[in-house]
N, C-alpha and C positions, 0 to 999 in steps of 0.2 A: 504494500500500500504506500509505503514511503517513496518508492521509486515511481509509482503512478502519480502521486502528488507532485513530486519534484519534476517529473516530465511535463505534467500539466502546467506548472508554473513557468517552465521554460518555453512553452509553445509560442506565446505572443511576442517574444523578443528575438529579433533577427540574429543576434549573436549566439543565442542558445537554442534556436528552433531545430537545427540539424541534430544536435546531441539529444534534445528532448524527443525528437521523432524516433531516434534509435532506442532510447530508454523505453518509450511507450511501446514500440514494436516488440521489444523483448518481453515486456510485461504481458501484452495481449497475445503474443505467440504462446507463452507459458499458459495463460488462461485458456486459450483455444485447445492446446494439447491436453490440458487437464480434463477436458470434456470427452476426449476420445475413449477412455476406459468405460465410461457409462454407455457410449454408443455401442461398443463391442459387447458389453454385458447385456444390453437390451436393444438390439438392432431394430426391433419393430415398434419401439416407443418414440413418437415424434419429439417429445420434450427434450430428449438428449441431443437431437440434431438442432433443435431450436436454440438451445443454450450454446452449442458450438458456434452456430452462425451469428449469434449476437456478439460473441467475443471476437469472432473472425472479422466482423464488420469493423470493429475497433482497430484491429490489426491493419485492415485496408486503409482506414483513415490515417494511421501512422505512416504507412507506406506512401500515401499521397502527400503527407507533410514532408517526408524525406525527399520525394520527387520534386517538390516545390523549392527545395534548398539546393538541388543538384545543379551544378554549373554546366555539366556536359548535357547538351540537348538530347542526344540519342539515349543516354541513360535515363534522363528525366522523362522522356517520352515512353520508354519501355516500362519504367516504374509506374507511370501514370496509367498505362494500359493494364498493368497488373492490378493496380488498385481498382480501376473501373470494372474489370472482369470479376475480380473477387467480390466487389460490392454488388455487382449484378447477381451473382450467385446468392449472396445474402438476401437481396431483395426477393429472389425467388423463394427462399426459405420463409421470409416474412409473409409472403402471400400464401404459401402453403399452410403455414401455421394458422393464419386467420381462416382459411377454408376448413381446416380440421377442427378448430375451436371457434366456429362462427358464432354460436350462441353466446359463448363466453366473451368474445370480442364485442358483440352487440350489447351485452350487459354493461360493458365499460363506458359506452357512449352515454353522456348525460341525457336524461329523459326530456329536458327542456329544449333540445335542439330538434327543430322540425326537419323532415316529416316524421321519422321514427328511428329507433336505434338500429334496426336491421338494415334499413336503407344505407346508413353510414358505414356499417360493418361491411356490407357488400361493396360499396363504392371504394372504400379504402383498400379492400382486398384487390379489386380490379386495378386501382392505382399502383399498388406494389407490383402486381404482375406486369403492367405496362411499363413501369420504370425498369423492371428486371429485363424485359425484352429490349428496351432502348439501350440499356447499358451493355448487354451481351452482344448486340449486333452493331453497336456504336452508331445509332441513328437518333439524333436529337438527344444524345446521352447527357449533355450538359444541362439542357432544359429539364429533362426528366429528373436529374439528380437535384437540381435546384428546387423543383416542385416537391420532390420527396423530402427535402430538408424542411421546407415550409410545412408539409403535412406532419412530419415528426415533431416539429416545434409546437404546432397546434395541439398534437396529442398531449404534450407536456403541460401546456397551458390549460386546455379544456378538460382533460381527463384526470391527470395526476395532481395538479395543484388543488382543485376542489376536493379530491379524495384526501389529500394531505390535511387541508383545513378541517375537514369533517372528522378525520381520524388520525391525529398526529401520532398516536401510540401504535399504529399498525406498521410493522417493519416492511411488509410487502409494498405499501404505498411509497415509502422512501426509496427502496431499492429499484422499483420500476420507474419512478421519476428520474432517479440518477442515471439508470441505464438508458432511458429515453433521451436524456440530455446528451449523454456520451455518444449514442448512435447518431443523433442529430448533428453533433460536431464532426463526427467521422464522415457523414454524408456531405456536409458542407466542405470538408477538406477534399473529398473526391471531386466535388463539383468545381472546385477552384483550380485543380491541377490540369496541366496540358496532357491530352492523350490523343 
C-alpha cells in the first residue's frame, strides 16, 4: 500500500511521473497475478476473472502513464497500443460482468434516475461493450475511452458517493468507490496516450 500511495503521489509531477508509473505497474502486476490462483481454483466462477481484470485495468493505466513519459516515439506508440488493447480486454470483462450480474448492476442504479434502473444497467453494459470493440479494433478508440472515463466518473458520483453518505460504516461502499476512482484514472490515462 505504501508503494501504491507513493506512486500515486508521484503521478502528477513531470519529474517523478516515469518512476511513479513503474512503481504502480509493479504494484498492479502483483495485484493482477494475485488473482490468478483463484481463477485456477474456480475457473467457472466469473468473480475471479472480474477481480483480475479490475486490477489489470490499473496495470494498463500504469503502462499508459509510462508510455506518456517515453521519449522514443516507437516505444511510446507500442506501449500505448499495449495499454489500449489491455484496457479493451478489461472493458470486455466489465461488460460481461454486468451481463452476468445484470440484476445486481440494476440495483446499484439510484431509483430517482429516470426511466428505470434496468434501462441504465443495460445501457451501461452496451456502452462497455462498444468501448471494448472500439479499443480492440482501434476505431474511435480515443473517443470511446474518453466517454468510458466520463461514465466511470459518473458511477463514482451517482452510485458510490450517495451509498457512502447513507452508509459510511459499510466497507464495500468505500472499496468500490476507491476502485471506481482508480479505474476511472486508468481509463483517463489510456485515453491520453498516443496509440
